N, C-alpha and C positions, 0 to 999 in steps of 0.2 A: 730190209727196211727197218728203221727204228721203231720202237714200240709206240703204238698209237694210244695216247692218253687223253682223258677228258680235259677240256679247256681249263678247268679250275686247277688242274695239277701241272699245267705247263706255264713256263715263264713267258711273259710278253716279249714279242720280237720287235717292238717298236723302239728304235734307238732314240734316246733323249739327249740332246746337246743344248748347251746354253744358247740363248738367242743370238749372241754375237758370232757364234760359230756356224750358224745356219746360212745357207746360200741357196739360190734358186738354181734348179737343174736346167741345163741348156736345152734338153729335149723334153717333150711332153711324154707322159706315161702312156703305155698302150691301153691302160684302163681309162674309159671315158671320164671317170671321176678324177679330179685333181688330187694327187697324193704328195704331201710334203716329205721329200726324202732328204736325208742328211748326206752330204758328199763324203766319200771315204777319204779323199785326199785332195789337195789343191792342184796337184798335177795329174795328168791322165795316166802316166806310167806308174802302175802300182808296184809291180815287181818284174824283174827280168833276170834270167839265170841261164847259164850254159851247163849242160850235163854231159858227162862222158861215162858210158857204161852204168848209168843210173845214179851217178854221184855228181853233185854240184861241184864244178871246178872253177867257176867264175861267176861274179855277180856284177855285171856292168851297170853303170849309173845312168846310162842313156841309151836310146835306140841306136844312135850312131856308133857308140862303143860296142854295142851288141853285134852290130853288123861286122865290125872290124875283127872281133875276137872269135866269131863263129868260124871254125875251120871247114865245116862242110864234109867231114869224113864220116865213115861208118861208125855207129855207136855214139855219135855226138849229136846233140840237138839243142836248140834254144827254145826256151819257154818264156814268152813275153805276154804280160798281162796289162791291158789298157782299160781305163775306165772313162767312158764318154770322151774319147779323143776328138779333136777338131779335124776338119777335112785335110788340112796340111799334113798333120801327123799320119793320118791313114794313107794318104797318097805317097808319103815317104816310105812307109812300110811296104806298100804295094810295089813300089819300084824296086826295092831291095829284094823282096821275096818273089817277084814276078807274079803278083796276084792278078786274077782276071778283073777287068774293069767293071763287069756287071756285078761280081761279088763285092767289090769295093764300094760300088754305088749303093748296094743294099745295106752295107755296114754303115755308110755315112748317113743315109736317109733313115735307117731303122724302120720300125713299125712293120716288120715282116712276120709272116706266119712261119711256124716251125717247118723246116724243110732241110733237104740235103742235096747238094749239087757237087759234081766233080768236074773240075777244069784242069785237064791234063793230069799232072802229078799232085795237084792240090785239091783237097776236099774242103768244101765250104758247108758248114752246118749252122743252122739257126735254131736256137732253143728258147723256150720261155719258162723261166723259173717262177715259182709262186711262193708267197708268204701269207700266212693268216694273221691279220691284225686283230688281236683280242679286244682292244679298247673300242674299236669302231665296228667290230664284227664284219670285216670286209677282207677280200682277197686282193693282195697287191702283187702285180706281175712285174718281172724284170726280163729284159731281152738280152740274150747272149749270142754273139756271133763267134764262130771258131774257124780259123784257117789252119788246116792240117797239111803240112808238107813233109817231104822225106826227112828233113832235118830241122824242122821248126814247128812250134805250136804258137799261134797268135790268137789270143782271146780278146774280144772287144765287148765290154759290158755297157748296157744302157740302163742299168738299174742296180740297186743294191744287191738283189738276189741274182745268182747264187754267190755265196762267199767262197771264192776260189782259193783263198789263202788256206782254208781247211783242206782242200783237195791237194794243194801243193805240199803241205806238211805231211799229209798222209802218204803221198807218193814218195817224198824224200825219205820217209821212214822205212820204205820198202824198196830198196834199190833193185832187187831182183825183178819186181814188177815194172819199175820205171825203166829198166834196161831194155824193155821191149820197144821203147821209143814213143813217137807221137801218138801211135794208135792206143797205147796204154793210157796216155793222158786223156785222150778223147773218151775212152770208156769210163775212166774214173770220173770225169766231169758229168757224163750221162748218168752214172750211178748217183752222184751227188744231187743232180737236178731231180731225179726220180724220188730219191729218199726225202727231198725237201717237200714233196707233195703230201707226205704222210700227215704232218700237222694240219695241213689244209683240209685233208679228208676228215680228220677228227673234228676240226672246228665246224665244218659244214654239217657233219652228222649231228653235232650238238645243237646247231641252229635248227635243223629239221625236227629234232626231238622237241625243242621248245615250241616250234610252230605247231606241231601236232597237239600239244597241250593247249595252246592258245585257241586253236580252231574249235576244239570240243569244249573250251571254256567260254565260247561266244565272245571272244575279244573283237571289238568293232574295227580295230586297226590291223588285224592279222592279214587281210588281203594285200595291203601295201607291202608288208614284210615278205609275204610269199613271192610277190612280183620282184622285189629287189633281190631276194636270194636266188630266184630263177635266173636273173641276169648274171649273178656271180657264177652260178653253176655252168651256164652256157659259155661264159668267157673261159672258165677253167677247162671245159670240154674242148674248146678250140686250142688250148695250149697242150693238152695231153693226148688227144686222139691222133694228130699227125705224128707224134713221137713213135707210135707203133710202126708206121711205114718207114720212118728213118731207121729204126732198129732192124727191120726186115731187109732193107737195102744193104745195111752193113753186113748182115748175115749172108746175104747173097754173094758178097764179094770175098768171103773167107778164102775160098780155094783160089780164086783168080789172083788175089794180092798176097797169098801166102801168110795169112794171119796165124800167129802162134796158137797152139791148142789151148794154152792157159787163158789167153785173151778171149778165145771163142767161148769158153765156159763162163768167163766173166760177163761177156755180153749177153749170153743166154739168161743169166741170172737177172741182169738189168731188164731184159725183155719180159721175164716173168713178173717182176715187180710193176713194170709199166702196164702190163695187161691187167693186173689186179686193180691198179689205179683207174684205168679207163673203164673197167667194168663197174667200179664203185661210182664213178661220176655218171655213167649212163643210168645206173640205178637211182642216183640222186635226182636226176632230171625227171625220170618216170615217177618217182615218189612225189615230187613237187607238183607234177601234173595231176596226179591222183588227189593230193591234198587240196589243190585248187578246185578240183571238181567236187570233192566232199564239202569244202567250205561253201561253194556256190549252192550246193544242195541244202546245206544247213541254213544258209541265209534265206533261201527260197522258202524253206519250211517255217522259219521264224516269221517271214513276211506273211505267209499264208495263215499262221496262227494269229498274227495281228489283225489281218483282214477278217478272219473268222470272228474274233472278239468284237471288232468294229461292227460287223454285220449283225451279230447277236445283240449288241447294244442298240443298233438302229432298229432292229425288229422289236426289241423291248420298248423303245421309245414310241414306235408306231402303235403298239398295243395300248400304251398309256394315252396316246393322242386319240385313239378310237374311243376309249372309255370317256375321256373328257368331252369329246364331240358328242357322244351319245347322250350324256347327262345334260349337256348344254342344250341339245335339241329338245329333250324332255321338258326341261325347265322353261324353254322358250315358248312352248305351246300355251300353257296357262297364262304366261305373261302377256302373250299376244291377245288372248281372249279378254283378259282383265283390262288390258289397255283400251281395247275397242269399246267395251262396256263402260269404261271409266270416262269416256268423252261425254260432256254435258250437252246432249241433244235431247229434245223432247220426243222426236219421232224415231225411237230405237225399238227394234223388235223385242217383244215380250218385256218391255221396260215397266209397263204398268200392270203386268200380270202378277198375281200373288205368288206363283211358283217360278217366276223368272230367275230369282237369285239362286234357289236350289238347282234350277236347270243349268245355269252357267257353271256352278261348281261341279255338277255332274259331268258337263261337257268337258271341262278341264281335266277331270279325273279320267274320263274315257280316253281322251287324246293321249294323256301321259301313259296310261296302261297300254294302249295300242302301240305307241312308239317303243316302250320298254320291251314288249313282246317281239316286235320286229328286230330290234338291236340284239336281243338275246338270241334269237334264232340265227342271226349272222355272226354270233360269237364276238360281238363288240362289247358285251357286258358279261 
């Protein structure tokens, strides 16, 4: 697999075309978010070639011409690449290569999970390639359908990824490997898809590192980012985990279908890389679950601290209210006595007594002292 580098050292994979060259894709992406993808060509036939003993001998310009020029003899095969073909074109290919109607229906409808099916001499494989979009920090998925027959390889792409032109150039540069026929093309495509997961792994790892920093930095919006990244990882897991069963199924057919020893080693290497990717993705999901738990704990602790501060403030306010109430009661007693004796009546107790005034003052002082002692005993003062 290619070297995994930090996102800051990688080039962005988002293709930028002028507005007038952009068009709407006929299918929706497997990703629930809408992704604006740039069409690779105006026509669905991207490339088609006929190979003999690993060397390109013809480059037909149409599907019909490919059908006419394909001799169907040993050592010869056709490699046809289609990009988002319509139903009519797929049905035409199905009739020529005798493809099973269920596999053709899957290729027309798309939105399939990764899988492998065998219909007679034809192998039908569904793969999901992935790209990491640096600008939006999201994973974009592309669906790839492969029909592998004794003398042909038909690839149907429903997204930009993977770039099969790279695989074709690589295989044409190695005729000894391409000489092994359609199986060699299948394994090369599998290797390209698995290698394409490496930048996605690096991008997700970088996002998780950033989230860990935000969690312990008390970022209030980190919970939303954790949730969104968890969705990305789950979707990526759905694309990578079934790939292991596909590779195991191919390994199980080595002896039955007489696969060359070199191709067997090639596939085992792909299986090793795919296993590493699946383990990393499983680890990402567990890490995000742990991060979410830690974040919830930290949020709860922060809330508890806030509640503690509010409780302490409330208790402090209660203490102040107690003091104010106590002093108000102490001051209220002499005010009450003074108010009663301040009423202009002739028949007031001790009104005409020489010691009445000192007695009233003494009564006020006694009541105040008594209230002060009571409040002090109850720790209100």
